[in-house]
N, C-alpha and C positions, 0 to 999 in steps of 0.2 A: 732619650730622643724626644723632640717636640712631637706633638700630635700629628700622625700621618695616617689618614683613614683610607686604607686600600679596600676595594670592594669586590674585585673579581675572584679572589682566592688563588690566583695563579701568578702573582707577582710578589716576591719577597724582598725585604730590604734588611741589610746588616751593616752596622757601623764598625769600622776598624780604625779607631782614632779619628783622623781628619778625612778618611776615605769612606765614601758611601758605596756599598755594593748593592746593585739592583739586579735581581735574578729572575729570569723567566722560569716559571715552575709549573708547566703543564706538560710533563713528559709523555703522558699517554697519548697526547695529540701532537707530539713532536713540537711542542710550544707554538702551535698555530695561534696567531694573535687575533683575539676577539676585540670588539669595540671597547668593552669594559677593561680589557687588559691595556689597550692603548691609553685609556683615560687614567688608569692606575700609573702607567709609566709617566704620563704627564704630571700627575700629582707628585710622583717621586722627584721628577726634575724640578718642579716648583719648590718643593721642600728643600732640595739640595741648594738651589739658588738662594733661598731665604736664610739659610743657616750660615752665619759667618764663621763657624768653627768647622765647617766641612769644605775641603779645598780640592777634592778630586772625586770623580764619579766613575765607577766601573760597572759596565753592563755585561752580564754573562748569563748562562742558562744551565739548567739541570737536564739530565736525560741524554738521549742519543744524538740530539741535534740542537743547534743554536735556535733556529726556528724554521718551521715549514712555510713561513710567510703568513699572509692574511688568511683568516678562517673563511673558506669558500662559502659557508653557510651565511656569514655576515654579508658577503657580497650579494647573495641572492635575496637577502632581507633588507637591503639598503633602500632608502627612500629616494626614488628618482627625482622627485620635485626638489629636494634639497640639493642634489647634485646639479640640476639644471639651473638653480639659482646661484650657483657658484660657491655654495657652502663647502668649506674644507672638511674633509673627513677627519676622524679622530687621529688617524695615522699622520696626516699632514699637519694637524695641529701640534702633534708631538715633534715633528721635524722642525717646525717653526720655533718651538721652545729650545731645541738644541742649537739652532742657528743663533739664538739670542744669548746663549750662555757665554760668559767670560771666564768660566772655570774649565779646567781640562777634563775631557771625557775619554775614557779608555773602554775598549770592547775586547772581550776574550771569546773567540769563536771556535767551536768544534762541530764536527758533523756538518749537516746541510745548513747553509744560510741562504734561504730561498726568498726571492722577491724582496720585500722590505728588509729581510734578513741581510741582504747585500747592500741595498741602497741606504739603509740607516747608517751603515758604517761610513758612508761618505761624509757624515756629519759628526763623526768621532775624530778626536785628535790623534790617537794612536790605536792600532789594532794588532792584537796578538792572535795568530792562527795556529791551532793545533794541526798536526799532520793529517788528521782526518777531515779537516775543513774542506768544504766544497761550496763554491760561490755560483749562484744561478739566479738570474733575475726573473725568468719564467714568463714575463709579460706577453711576449710575442706568441708563445704557444697557447696562451689563454685568450688570444684575440684582443689583448689589451695593449696599452702604450706605456712608456716609462713614467715613473713618478719620483717624488722626493727630490726633484731637480737633477736626477741622474742623467737626463739627456743633455744637460749642460756640463755637469761636473765630470762625468766619466771620460768624455773625449779629451778634456784637458789634463786629467789625472793619468790615464793609462794609454792615451793615443787613440785616434779615431778607429783604426783597425781593431784594436783590442776591445774598445767600447762596443763595436758592432758585433764582435763575437758574442757578447752578452746580450745586446739589445736587439740585433737582427737575426743572428744565427741561432740564438738560444743555447749557446754552449755553456757547459759547466767548467769552472776553473778550479784547478787543484790549489792547495796551499802553496806549493812551490811556484806555480804560475802567478798567483796573486802577489807573492813576495817579489818576484822579478818585475812585475808590472808596476809595483808601488801601491797596490790596493791595500796591502797590509804592511806593517813595519817590522814585525818579528814573527818567527815561526819556532815552535817547540813541540815536544812529544805530548800526546794527549794526557799522559799521567802527570805531567808537570805544569799543565796549562794554568790551573787555578793558582798554584803557588807562584808561578811567574807573574801572573796578572796582579795578584795582591802585592807582590814585591814592587812591581812597576808602579802600581797605584799608590802605594805608600811613599815611593820615591817622589812622585809628582805632588802628592799632598804635602810633603815636607818642604817643597820649594817656597821661596818668598811669595805669598799670595798676590800682592799687588803687582810685582814684577811679572808673575804668570799672567795676570789679567791683561796687562799692557802688551806683553809679547803675543798673546793670542789675538788681541785686537789688531796688532801690526801685521800678523801673518795671515789673517783671514781677509781675503779679498772677494769682492763681487757678491756680497750678501744680498744687496738689492736686486741684482740680476737673477740670483738664485730664487728669491721670493717670487719674482715675476715669472720665471720659468715654471715654478711649481703651480702658479695660477693657470698658465697655459696648459700644462700637463693635466691638471685636475679637470678642466673642462672636457678635454678629449678623453680622459680616462673614464669620466662619468658617462659620456656618450657611448663609448665602447662597452662599458659594463652592462648597459641595458640594451645592447644590440642583440638581435636574434642569434647572430653568429656566436657571440660570447656566451649567451645564456645556454645555448645548446652544448657548448664545451663544458660549462659548469655542471649542467645536468648529467652529462656523461661521466664527468669526474666523480660526482657524488654517488651516482648509481652504478659506477664501475661497469658500464655497458660496453 
């Protein structure tokens, strides 16, 4: 493998021929994503894009959950000035990298996919959900607003009512509901998830790569609108993140009061 310097200690990469597997590996924290983990994921995506011999990317996770979402401690330690200046978070920088990819991205989800754990999937080409998967955006219950372009993408993907189950009502969706709505492409048992994901990833990686790139370009619409929506969301998200209302929710969450 070409040099890939990952720094967090919680993201692992494995090559399977032309398939690159990127695994969230912070199981004791339910794979809650820190800033350094987002930066590592961005490094892995850049590495994948630069390698002509890698043709498909698989994102998966170790432990009981896909991810518990953003590390709340990182939210509390975020720089308000950077957000006020419109600087994109490490999470949104990762989303932009995925938006720019012309190679296929697959995700394999088990357990809870909270917050970015659900919205990140909107930027993957195919998603396999294990029976245990649960999809929950969480933002409204934390006093936050949607991110990663989800306020634009979700209504078009699953319909306005279903989108508002996630974004307004704060509902959790089962794997079966996610499959029916079109949020995921496949469903399987937990014990076969990784096998199925590697099989599908290998299948994608074996397709003619230039035809794959052109097909992805042709089927991906509205990227500029999504980028603009991410900017709008990020301004409001930053405003809400430093509001008294949301800081009190974070404090209660961290102190379990």
